[in-house]
Every structure is written in structure tokens, then in C-alpha cells.
C-alpha positions in Angstrom: -8.3 19.5 24.2 -11.0 17.1 23.2 -10.4 15.4 19.9 -13.6 15.8 17.9 -14.7 13.4 15.3 -16.3 16.0 13.2 -14.9 18.5 10.6 -16.2 22.0 11.4 -15.6 24.8 9.0 -16.4 28.3 10.3 -17.6 30.6 7.6 -18.3 34.3 7.5 -16.5 35.1 10.8 -17.6 32.2 13.0 -20.5 31.4 15.3 -21.9 32.9 18.4 -21.9 29.8 20.4 -20.4 26.3 19.7 -19.8 23.4 22.0 -17.4 20.6 21.1 -19.1 17.3 20.8 -18.4 13.7 19.8 -20.1 11.6 17.2 -19.6 7.9 16.5 -18.4 8.4 12.9 -15.1 8.7 11.2 -14.3 12.4 11.1 -13.7 12.5 7.3 -17.3 11.5 6.6 -18.9 14.4 8.5 -18.8 17.9 7.1 -20.8 20.8 8.6 -20.2 24.4 7.6 -21.4 26.9 10.2 -21.8 30.6 9.4 -22.3 33.8 11.5 -25.0 34.4 14.1 -25.7 30.7 14.6 -26.6 29.3 18.0 -25.3 25.7 17.4 -25.7 22.9 19.9 -25.6 19.1 19.5 -25.9 16.8 22.5 -23.1 14.4 23.0 -25.7 11.7 22.9 -27.0 12.7 19.5 -25.9 10.9 16.3 -24.8 12.3 12.9 -24.9 10.0 9.9 -23.5 11.4 6.7 -23.3 9.6 3.4 -20.1 9.7 1.4 -19.7 13.2 -0.1 -22.6 14.7 1.8 -22.3 18.0 3.6 -24.5 20.5 5.4 -24.3 24.3 5.5 -26.0 26.1 8.4 -26.8 29.8 8.4 -25.5 30.8 5.0 -26.7 34.1 3.4 -27.3 35.2 -0.1 -24.7 37.5 -1.6 -24.7 41.0 -0.1 -27.4 40.2 2.5 -27.2 40.2 6.3 -26.7 37.2 8.6 -29.8 36.8 10.8 -30.0 34.9 14.1 -30.1 31.1 13.4 -30.7 28.2 15.7 -29.6 24.6 15.1 -30.1 22.2 18.0 -30.0 18.4 18.4 -31.2 17.0 21.7 -30.4 13.8 23.5 -30.7 10.6 21.4 -31.7 12.5 18.3 -30.5 11.5 14.9 -29.5 13.6 11.8 -28.9 11.8 8.5 -27.6 13.8 5.6 -27.6 12.1 2.2 -26.4 14.8 -0.1 -25.6 18.5 -0.2 -28.1 20.6 1.9 -28.0 24.3 2.6 -29.9 25.9 5.4 -30.0 29.6 5.0 -29.8 32.3 7.7 -32.7 33.0 10.0 -33.6 29.3 10.3 -34.9 27.5 13.4 -33.9 23.8 13.2 -34.5 21.6 16.2 -34.3 17.8 16.3 -35.9 17.0 19.7 -35.2 14.1 22.0 -35.4 10.7 20.3 -36.5 12.2 17.0 -34.9 11.7 13.5 -34.4 14.3 10.8 -33.3 13.1 7.3 -32.0 15.6 4.7 -31.5 14.6 1.1 -30.3 17.5 -1.0 -31.5 21.0 -1.7 -32.0 24.1 0.4 -34.1 26.2 2.7 -34.4 29.9 2.1 -34.4 32.4 5.0 -36.5 32.1 8.1 -37.5 28.5 7.8 -38.6 26.4 10.8 -38.1 22.7 11.0 -39.2 21.3 14.3 -38.8 17.5 14.5 -40.4 15.6 17.4 -40.7 12.2 15.8 -39.6 11.9 12.2 -39.1 14.3 9.3 -37.7 13.1 6.0 -36.8 15.5 3.2 -35.8 14.1 -0.2 -33.4 15.2 -2.9 -33.5 18.4 -5.0 -36.0 20.0 -2.6 -36.6 23.8 -2.6 -38.0 25.2 0.6 -39.0 28.9 0.3 -38.8 31.7 2.8 -40.8 31.4 5.9 -41.9 27.8 5.6 -42.8 25.8 8.7 -42.4 22.0 8.9 -43.6 20.5 12.2 -44.5 16.9 13.0 -46.3 17.4 16.3 -49.3 19.3 17.8 -47.4 19.3 21.2 -50.7 19.0 23.0 -52.9 15.9 23.6 -56.3 16.1 22.0 -59.2 14.0 23.4 -56.8 12.2 25.7 -55.0 10.3 22.8 -51.3 11.0 23.2 -50.5 8.5 20.4 -51.9 11.0 17.8 -50.0 14.0 19.0 -47.0 13.4 16.7 -46.8 11.7 13.3 -44.0 11.4 10.7 -43.6 13.8 7.7 -42.2 12.6 4.4 -41.3 15.0 1.7 -40.4 13.4 -1.6 -37.8 14.2 -4.3 -37.9 17.4 -6.4 -40.6 19.1 -4.3 -41.0 22.9 -4.3 -42.6 24.3 -1.1 -43.7 27.9 -1.6 -43.5 31.0 0.6 -44.9 30.8 4.1 -46.4 27.3 3.5 -47.0 25.1 6.6 -46.5 21.3 6.6 -48.1 19.6 9.5 -47.9 16.1 11.1 -48.6 12.9 9.3 -48.2 14.2 5.8 -46.5 12.6 2.8 -45.7 14.8 -0.2 -45.1 13.0 -3.4 -42.2 13.5 -5.8 -42.4 16.5 -8.1 -45.2 18.2 -6.1 -45.6 22.0 -5.7 -46.9 23.5 -2.5 -48.3 27.0 -3.2 -47.5 30.0 -1.2 -49.4 30.2 2.1 -50.8 26.7 1.8 -51.5 24.6 5.0 -50.9 21.0 4.3 -52.7 18.6 6.6 -53.1 15.5 4.3 -51.1 13.7 1.7 -50.1 15.4 -1.5 -50.0 13.2 -4.7 -46.9 13.3 -6.9 -46.7 15.9 -9.6 -49.6 18.0 -8.4 -50.0 21.6 -7.3 -51.8 22.1 -4.0 -53.0 25.5 -2.6 -55.3 26.9 0.1 -56.2 26.4 3.7 -56.4 23.5 4.1 -54.4 22.7 0.9 -56.2 20.9 -2.0 -55.1 19.8 -5.4 -55.6 22.6 -8.0 -53.5 21.1 -10.8 -52.4 17.6 -11.9 -49.6 16.3 -14.1 -47.4 19.3 -13.4 -43.7 19.7 -13.6 -41.4 22.5 -12.4 -37.7 23.6 -12.9 
């Protein structure tokens, strides 16, 4: 039996599929809680980096609601850094592709969120990501023959609220305390403490705060 260096806690009846894997960290620093209906795969060549006291929940459900199909996948040479307590709710599609890096601070995603990381996505602390949000840092197709512009990092600051069905696309930095309105499509940087809305998203309110 392989001796894994990760603590794995199976919640809500376990997972559909799980493969044992090794990571180059002391086992007591890595905590991942996996719930029902999760397709869970991490390449043996991927890296998990957890700060002291950090943990990640994958596929959790709100009280008295059903567990949906959830995907969590890390490909070869991908990196996941978890800095705090982060909860990924059921129905999510989370993929860290080959050579990409996903950084999670603290906060949660609601149901049906997609995070597809091809280069670099960094999510700060106390971040609330609403149902149906898509965060994607690549076009996946070359435009005008320039492959260098196909993917670009996404940075989401601290205490950011991303509303229902919003879409965050490549090369975007969202400042601390910002609010992304429901259905907004973010294609350029969002200043701190502003509300943005629309397609494409634009600032509709400044000097805002939210709880």
C-alpha cells in the first residue's frame, strides 16, 4: 500500500473516483476534504503547497441540498497553493492544467462554478464567488497568429464579491473590496472598492463597501 503524504478526509459518503498520489510536503500540512460525487485526480507530478492551518473542501453542499457532479483535476507540473480555509461547493469544475498555478486564499465558491487555469489564477482572502461564475485565464485559440497573447494571469484581490453568472477572463486584476455584478463579463482591470456591471463590465459605483 502506497504511503501517501496527504491527509484525505472523505465526507458525505466518499468520492466516485480517487487515485492515491504523492506530494513533496509533510502530510500534516496538507488537508483536503472530499465530498460525494467528486471526480478527483491529481497527477503524481503536481505540487500541493499548503500554509500552516490551511485546508480545502471540495464538493461540499448546503444543508438539505443534493450533491452534484464535481470535477477537481490537477495535471502534470501544475501547482496548487492554499493559504487559508477555502470551500468549493458541489457542481464545480476546477482544473489546473499542465504547468499552470492556482492560488487560493480564503473564502468559497457557490454551486456550479468553473475555474479553468492554464497559466496563473490567484484568488485572495475573504472572497465570495457566487453560483455559476466562470474564471478562465485563456482563450485556448490563437488570434492573429500571436500565441503569446492566448493566456494571461488573473489576479483577484482580497474581500472581493463576484456575483451570479459573472465571467472573469484572461489578464484581469480585480482590486480589493470590489464587487462584480451578476452577469458581468470582466475583460479589463477592476479598481479597488468599486462596483462593475455589464458586458463588457464597467464601473457603475465608486468608494463602495460590502459585508
